[in-house]
C-alpha positions as CSV (number, residue, x, y, z in Angstrom):
1,M,78.1,100.8,87.4
2,L,81.5,100.0,87.9
3,D,83.7,99.6,84.5
4,T,84.7,96.1,83.3
5,I,88.4,95.8,83.6
6,V,91.3,93.7,82.0
7,S,95.1,92.8,82.8
8,L,97.5,90.4,82.1
9,A,97.0,88.1,85.7
10,T,100.5,86.4,84.6
11,P,104.0,87.7,84.9
12,P,105.0,89.5,82.1
13,M,107.5,87.3,80.5
14,M,107.2,84.5,77.6
15,G,106.2,81.1,78.6
16,A,103.8,78.2,77.8
17,L,100.6,79.9,78.5
18,A,99.5,83.7,79.8
19,V,96.1,84.5,81.1
20,I,94.5,88.0,80.5
21,R,91.6,88.7,83.4
22,L,88.2,90.3,82.8
23,S,86.1,91.1,85.7
24,G,82.7,93.6,85.8
25,P,79.2,93.8,84.3
26,E,80.3,93.7,80.7
27,A,82.8,90.8,80.7
28,F,80.8,88.3,78.7
29,K,79.9,90.8,76.3
30,I,83.3,92.4,75.8
31,V,84.9,88.9,75.3
32,T,82.1,87.8,72.6
33,K,83.0,90.8,70.6
34,S,85.7,89.0,69.2
35,F,85.1,85.6,70.3
36,T,83.4,82.6,68.3
37,K,81.6,81.7,71.0
38,D,78.6,83.6,72.8
39,L,79.2,83.8,76.3
40,T,76.5,86.3,77.7
41,I,74.5,83.2,77.3
42,L,76.2,81.3,80.4
43,K,74.0,81.3,83.4
44,E,76.8,79.1,85.5
45,K,80.8,78.9,85.5
46,A,82.1,77.3,82.3
47,I,85.4,76.7,80.2
48,V,84.8,77.8,76.7
49,Y,87.2,77.1,73.7
50,G,87.7,79.1,70.7
51,K,89.1,81.7,68.7
52,L,89.5,85.4,69.1
53,F,89.4,88.0,66.0
54,D,90.3,91.5,65.5
55,D,87.7,92.3,62.9
56,E,88.6,89.8,60.4
57,E,92.3,89.0,61.8
58,L,92.7,85.5,64.1
59,V,94.3,86.7,66.8
60,D,94.7,83.2,68.6
61,E,92.9,80.2,69.6
62,V,92.1,80.3,73.4
63,V,90.1,78.7,76.4
64,A,87.9,81.1,78.2
65,F,87.4,80.0,81.8
66,C,84.1,81.8,82.8
67,F,82.6,83.0,86.4
68,V,79.4,84.1,87.0
69,A,78.8,86.9,89.4
70,P,78.1,86.1,92.1
71,H,80.5,83.5,92.0
72,S,84.0,84.5,91.4
73,F,86.7,85.8,93.0
74,T,85.8,89.6,92.5
75,G,82.1,88.7,93.0
76,E,81.7,90.2,89.7
77,D,81.2,88.8,86.0
78,V,85.0,87.1,85.3
79,V,86.4,86.0,82.3
80,E,90.3,84.5,82.0
81,I,91.2,84.2,79.1
82,S,94.1,81.1,78.1
83,C,96.5,82.3,75.4
84,H,99.8,81.3,73.9
85,G,102.3,82.7,76.1
86,S,104.1,85.4,73.6
87,M,103.9,88.7,75.3
88,L,103.1,89.8,71.7
89,I,99.7,87.5,71.9
90,A,99.0,88.6,75.4
91,N,99.4,92.8,74.7
92,E,97.2,91.9,71.3
93,I,94.4,90.4,73.5
94,I,94.4,93.0,76.0
95,T,94.3,95.7,73.6
96,L,91.6,93.8,71.7
97,M,89.6,94.1,74.9
98,V,89.9,97.7,75.3
99,K,88.7,97.9,72.2
100,N,85.7,96.3,72.9
101,G,85.3,98.4,75.7
102,A,87.0,97.5,78.7
103,R,89.3,99.6,80.8
104,L,93.0,98.5,82.1
105,A,92.9,98.1,85.9
106,V,95.3,99.5,87.8
107,P,97.3,97.8,90.5
108,G,95.7,95.8,92.9
109,E,91.7,96.4,91.3
110,F,90.8,92.8,91.2
111,S,91.6,92.1,94.9
112,N,90.1,95.8,95.6
113,R,86.8,94.6,93.8
114,A,86.8,91.4,96.2
115,Y,86.9,93.0,99.4
116,L,84.3,95.9,98.1
117,N,82.0,93.1,97.3
118,A,82.3,91.1,100.7
119,K,84.2,88.1,98.9
120,V,87.0,88.6,101.1
121,D,88.0,91.1,104.1
122,L,90.6,93.5,104.5
123,V,93.6,90.8,106.4
124,Q,92.3,88.4,103.6
125,A,92.8,90.6,100.9
126,E,96.4,92.1,102.1
127,A,97.4,87.9,102.6
128,I,97.2,87.9,98.7
129,N,99.9,90.3,98.3
130,D,101.8,88.7,101.4
131,M,101.3,85.0,99.3
132,I,103.0,86.3,95.7
133,N,105.7,88.3,97.8
134,A,106.5,85.5,100.3
135,T,110.0,83.9,100.1
136,T,110.1,81.1,102.4
137,Q,107.7,78.5,103.2
138,E,107.1,79.6,106.8
139,A,106.1,82.8,105.2
140,K,103.8,81.3,102.6
141,K,102.2,79.5,105.6
142,L,101.7,82.5,107.9
143,S,100.1,84.7,105.0
144,L,97.8,81.3,104.1
145,L,96.2,81.1,107.5
146,S,95.1,84.9,106.6
147,L,93.8,84.2,103.4
148,V,91.7,81.2,104.7
149,G,90.6,83.2,107.5
150,E,92.2,82.1,110.0
151,T,93.7,85.3,111.0
152,S,90.5,87.5,110.8
153,K,88.9,85.0,113.8
154,I,91.5,86.1,116.3
155,V,89.9,89.9,115.9
156,Y,86.3,88.8,116.2
157,P,86.3,87.9,119.8
158,I,87.8,91.6,121.3
159,R,85.4,92.9,118.8
160,E,82.2,91.7,120.1
161,R,83.6,92.0,123.7
162,L,84.1,95.9,122.9
163,A,80.3,95.7,121.2
164,D,79.1,94.0,124.6
165,I,80.3,96.4,126.9
166,L,79.2,99.2,124.7
167,S,75.7,98.2,124.6
168,L,75.6,97.3,128.2
169,I,76.6,100.7,128.6
170,E,74.0,102.3,126.3
171,V,71.4,99.8,127.6
172,N,71.9,101.7,131.6
173,I,72.2,105.3,130.0
174,D,69.0,104.8,128.3
175,Y,66.8,102.6,130.7
176,P,68.1,103.2,133.7
177,E,64.8,102.0,135.6
178,Y,65.2,98.4,134.4
179,Q,66.1,96.1,137.4
180,D,66.8,92.6,135.8
181,I,69.8,93.8,133.7
182,E,73.6,94.2,135.0
183,Q,74.9,96.9,135.9
184,A,77.6,99.1,133.8
185,N,79.6,100.9,136.5
186,Y,83.7,101.3,136.8
187,A,84.3,98.5,138.2
188,L,83.4,96.6,135.3
189,V,84.6,99.0,132.8
190,I,88.0,98.5,134.2
191,S,87.9,94.9,134.8
192,E,86.6,94.2,131.0
193,V,90.0,96.5,129.2
194,N,92.3,95.2,131.4
195,E,91.2,91.5,129.7
196,I,90.8,92.8,126.6
197,N,94.4,94.7,127.0
198,K,96.0,91.3,128.0
199,E,94.3,89.7,124.9
200,I,95.6,92.7,122.6
201,G,99.2,92.8,124.2
202,R,99.3,89.2,123.5
203,L,98.4,89.6,119.5
204,I,101.1,92.3,119.4
205,K,103.7,90.2,120.6
206,E,102.7,87.6,118.0
207,G,102.2,89.5,115.3
208,R,105.6,91.1,115.7
209,Q,107.0,87.7,115.8
210,G,105.3,87.0,112.7
211,Q,106.0,90.1,111.3
212,I,109.8,89.0,111.8
213,I,109.3,85.4,110.1
214,K,107.2,86.9,107.2
215,E,110.1,89.8,106.5
216,G,113.4,88.7,107.9
217,I,115.7,90.8,110.3
218,K,118.9,92.8,108.9
219,V,121.7,91.6,110.7
220,A,124.7,93.5,110.9
221,I,128.0,91.5,111.5
222,V,130.7,93.6,113.4
223,G,133.6,93.7,115.0
224,A,137.5,94.6,114.9
225,P,139.5,94.0,111.5
226,N,140.8,90.6,111.4
227,V,138.3,89.1,114.1
228,G,136.7,86.8,111.9
229,K,133.3,88.3,110.5
230,S,133.8,87.3,106.7
231,S,134.5,83.9,107.8
232,L,131.5,84.1,109.9
233,L,129.4,85.6,107.0
234,N,130.9,82.9,104.4
235,A,130.3,79.7,106.7
236,L,126.7,81.5,107.9
237,L,126.0,81.0,103.4
238,K,128.2,78.3,102.8
239,E,129.7,79.9,100.0
240,D,133.0,82.3,100.1
241,K,131.2,85.3,99.4
242,A,133.9,87.8,101.6
243,I,137.4,87.8,100.5
244,V,139.3,86.3,103.7
245,T,142.8,87.1,104.4
246,D,144.8,87.7,107.3
247,I,145.8,91.4,106.4
248,A,143.8,93.8,108.5
249,G,141.2,95.8,106.0
250,T,140.7,93.5,103.7
251,T,136.8,94.2,103.9
252,R,136.2,97.9,102.3
253,D,132.6,97.5,101.7
254,V,129.5,95.9,103.0
255,V,129.2,92.4,101.6
256,E,125.4,91.3,101.6
257,G,124.1,87.7,102.0
258,E,120.6,86.2,102.9
259,I,120.2,82.9,104.7
260,N,116.9,81.0,105.8
261,L,117.7,80.1,109.4
262,E,115.3,77.5,110.0
263,G,112.4,79.6,108.7
264,L,113.3,82.8,109.5
265,K,114.9,84.8,106.6
266,L,118.2,87.0,107.9
267,L,120.0,89.9,105.5
268,L,123.5,89.6,106.9
269,L,125.8,92.4,106.7
270,D,129.3,92.0,107.0
271,T,131.1,95.3,108.0
272,A,134.7,96.4,107.3
273,G,136.2,96.1,110.8
274,I,137.1,99.9,112.2
275,R,139.9,101.5,113.2
276,E,142.3,104.3,112.5
277,S,143.4,104.2,109.1
278,S,144.6,106.6,106.5
279,D,143.4,105.0,103.7
280,V,140.4,107.3,102.2
281,I,139.1,103.7,100.6
282,E,138.7,101.9,104.0
283,N,137.4,105.0,105.9
284,I,134.4,105.0,103.5
285,G,133.6,101.1,104.0
286,I,134.3,102.3,107.9
287,Q,131.3,104.6,107.7
288,K,129.2,102.4,106.0
289,S,130.1,100.1,108.5
290,K,128.7,102.8,111.5
291,A,125.4,103.4,108.9
292,S,124.5,99.5,108.7
293,I,124.9,99.1,112.6
294,N,122.4,102.4,112.9
295,S,120.4,100.5,110.2
296,A,120.1,96.7,111.7
297,D,117.4,94.8,114.1
298,L,120.4,92.6,115.2
299,V,123.9,93.1,115.7
300,I,126.3,89.9,116.1
301,Y,129.2,91.3,117.9
302,V,132.1,89.6,116.9
303,K,135.4,89.0,119.1
304,D,138.9,87.4,119.0
305,A,138.7,84.2,121.2
306,E,142.6,84.4,121.7
307,N,142.2,88.0,122.7
308,A,138.6,88.3,124.5
309,N,139.6,91.1,126.5
310,V,141.0,93.5,124.0
311,E,138.7,96.8,123.9
312,D,137.8,98.1,120.5
313,E,135.5,101.0,119.1
314,F,132.1,98.8,119.1
315,A,131.0,98.3,122.6
316,A,130.3,101.9,122.4
317,L,128.4,101.6,119.1
318,V,126.3,98.6,119.6
319,K,125.5,99.1,123.3
320,D,121.6,100.5,122.2
321,K,121.2,97.5,120.1
322,R,120.2,93.9,120.5
323,V,123.4,92.5,120.0
324,I,124.8,88.8,120.4
325,T,128.3,88.7,121.5
326,V,130.1,85.6,119.9
327,Y,134.0,84.7,120.5
328,N,135.8,83.3,117.0
329,K,138.2,81.0,116.6
330,A,137.3,79.0,119.6
331,D,139.3,76.0,117.9
332,K,142.1,77.7,119.0
333,V,141.0,78.0,122.4
334,K,141.6,75.2,125.2
335,K,139.9,77.0,128.3
336,K,136.8,78.2,127.5
337,D,134.8,80.6,129.9
338,P,131.0,78.9,130.2
339,E,129.7,82.3,130.6
340,K,130.7,83.3,126.8
341,L,129.4,82.1,123.3
342,Y,132.3,80.5,121.4
343,I,132.2,79.8,117.9
344,S,134.6,78.5,115.1
345,A,133.8,79.9,111.6
346,L,136.8,78.2,110.2
347,E,135.4,74.8,111.2
348,N,131.9,75.9,110.5
349,D,130.7,75.2,114.4
350,L,127.8,77.6,114.4
351,S,124.9,76.0,116.1
352,A,125.3,78.0,119.4
353,L,125.1,81.1,117.5
354,E,122.2,80.5,115.3
355,K,120.2,79.3,118.7
356,A,121.0,82.4,120.3
357,I,119.8,84.2,117.0
358,A,116.2,82.7,117.3
359,K,116.2,83.1,121.1
360,T,117.1,86.8,120.7
361,V,114.8,87.3,118.1
362,G,112.1,85.8,119.8
363,V,111.1,83.2,117.6
364,D,109.7,80.0,119.0
365,K,108.5,76.9,117.0
366,E,104.5,77.8,117.5
367,S,105.1,81.7,115.8
368,Y,105.4,79.4,112.4
369,L,102.4,77.7,112.9
370,R,99.6,80.1,114.2
371,P,97.9,83.2,112.5
372,S,98.9,86.3,113.3
373,L,98.2,90.0,112.7
374,N,102.1,91.0,111.6
375,N,102.0,93.7,108.7
376,A,102.5,97.4,109.7
377,R,99.0,98.7,109.1
378,Q,97.4,95.8,111.3
379,L,100.0,95.8,114.2
380,A,99.4,100.0,114.3
381,L,95.9,99.4,114.6
382,L,96.1,96.8,117.4
383,R,99.0,99.3,119.4
384,K,96.2,102.2,118.7
385,T,92.8,100.0,120.0
386,Y,95.3,99.0,123.7
387,E,96.0,103.4,123.8
388,Q,92.1,104.1,123.3
389,L,90.9,101.5,125.3
390,E,93.9,102.8,128.3
391,I,92.6,106.4,128.4
392,A,88.7,104.6,128.8
393,K,90.1,102.8,131.8
394,H,91.6,106.1,132.8
395,E,88.5,107.5,132.4
396,A,87.0,104.9,134.4
397,E,89.3,105.0,137.5
398,I,88.7,108.7,137.6
399,E,85.2,108.2,137.5
400,I,84.0,110.8,135.0
401,S,80.4,109.8,133.6
402,L,79.8,106.7,131.5
403,D,78.9,108.1,128.7
404,L,82.0,110.2,128.1
405,I,83.5,107.0,128.8
406,S,81.5,105.2,126.4
407,V,83.0,107.8,123.6
408,S,86.6,106.3,123.8
409,L,85.2,102.5,124.0
410,Q,83.4,103.2,120.9
411,Q,86.7,104.7,119.0
412,A,88.4,101.5,120.0
413,F,85.6,99.5,118.6
414,F,85.7,101.5,115.2
415,T,89.6,100.9,115.1
416,I,89.7,97.0,115.7
417,K,86.9,97.0,113.2
418,E,89.3,98.8,110.7
419,I,92.0,96.1,110.9
420,L,88.9,93.6,109.3
421,G,88.2,96.7,106.9
422,E,84.7,97.2,108.0
423,N,85.2,100.9,109.1
424,V,87.4,101.8,106.2
425,D,87.0,104.1,103.2
426,N,86.9,103.7,99.6
427,D,90.0,106.1,99.5
428,L,92.4,104.1,102.1
429,S,91.3,101.1,100.6
430,K,92.5,102.2,97.1
431,E,95.7,103.4,98.6
432,I,96.5,99.8,100.1
433,F,95.4,98.2,97.4
434,S,98.0,100.6,95.0
435,R,100.3,98.6,96.6
436,F,99.7,95.2,94.7
437,C,100.6,93.8,91.3
438,V,98.1,95.0,88.3
439,G,96.7,91.4,87.7
440,K,95.7,91.1,90.8
C-alpha cells in the first residue's frame, strides 16, 4: 500500500490563503485525527469547514476539500486543506499531518500518482509542468492542448497502424494455410513504413516548432563596432537597456533582454563588436561575443547601410549559423538594394526584421494552434521510432525473413507507446516527475 503524502500546493510565500494537499489511502483518517469533523465517513466529494488542533492547541480554522477515490486528480483519497496564508501556519499544519502519519511528498509525486493510476498519460502529466512554467499565452495554449489530451490523440493512429501491421505479420507466420487474410509481404511493409514515417516526419517538424514557441530561442545581435547593435536591442526591447554612444567599443559585456514577438519568446544578446583592441576589458567582452554566437539559435548580423560592403570578422564567425543579415541606418541611405534587408533602429523601423525572424525560425500561425509533441523526450522518441522503422524498411528491401522484420517493427511500436508512458518503468517515471515542483 502506498504512503499518504503531504505537501504545500501553493507558492511558499505569504498570501491570503495557503493550500496543503494530502493524497493516499489514509488521507481522511490522518486529517480527522486533528480535525473537528470526521472525514472518514465521507462517501463522495465534500467541502467541510472546521478547526485543526495540535493536541489541545488550536492551529487554525480551515476548509477541507475532500475527494473520494477514484474521483480525484491522483485517483486516491485526497484532502486539500485551505488555511490562512501565513507560512508559519502552513508549516504547522504540514508538521501536524506528518505527526499524524503522512509523509512529505517528493517533487512531482502527486502527478506521478495520477499517471500511475491512469488518470493521465505521460504527455498530459508533462503538460502540467509546462503549464506552470509557461511565460507566454501561446506557450500556455500549447500546454493546455496536451493537458486535455489533444496531443496524445496524434500518437494513437501511428500506434494503431503499427499494431495492425504487426498483427498481420504474426497471423501470416502462425497461420500460413489461411487464404482469406491479407498477405503480409515485403512490398506491404515498405509501403506502410513510408506512410508512417511521412507522418512521423511531419510530427517532428511541428514538434520542433512547438518547442520553439514553448521554450523560445536565443538570438545574438552581432556586428562590427558602431553599426547600431545596442540601438537595435533597445528598439526591440522598447527601452534604453544598452548604452548607446558614437564611441566604438562602448559595449564591453553581453547585454541581455527578453521580448515576446507575436508569441515567440526571444532572448536577445547584444554583443561587443569585434576589433583589434589593447583594452583588457574590451577583449573579455569580445571573447564573450564569440561564445554568444556559438550558443545562439539565431544570429542577427548587423551591418552599416552606409558602408554595406565593408568586410568584418563576423562573416566567418557566423557562416555555420542561422543568420539574418540586416543593414541598419536605412534612414541615411537614399538608394537601397532590393535584395537587402534594411532597418532603422533609430526610427524603430523593424517590421521587415520581425517578419524575417518568424520566417527564419519556421514558426507559422498554425503552429500556435495545433497540438504537438514538443519537449526533448517526446521528440527524441519520435526520432528513434523513425530510425527503427527505417531499419525495418531496409530489412524488407533486402528481403530478410518477415519474423526478423517484425522484431524491428516491435521496437518501433514499443517506442511510440513510450511517448504516452505505456512502456515506461517506475524508475524512469520518477526521473521525469522529479523535475516538477513538490506540490504537483
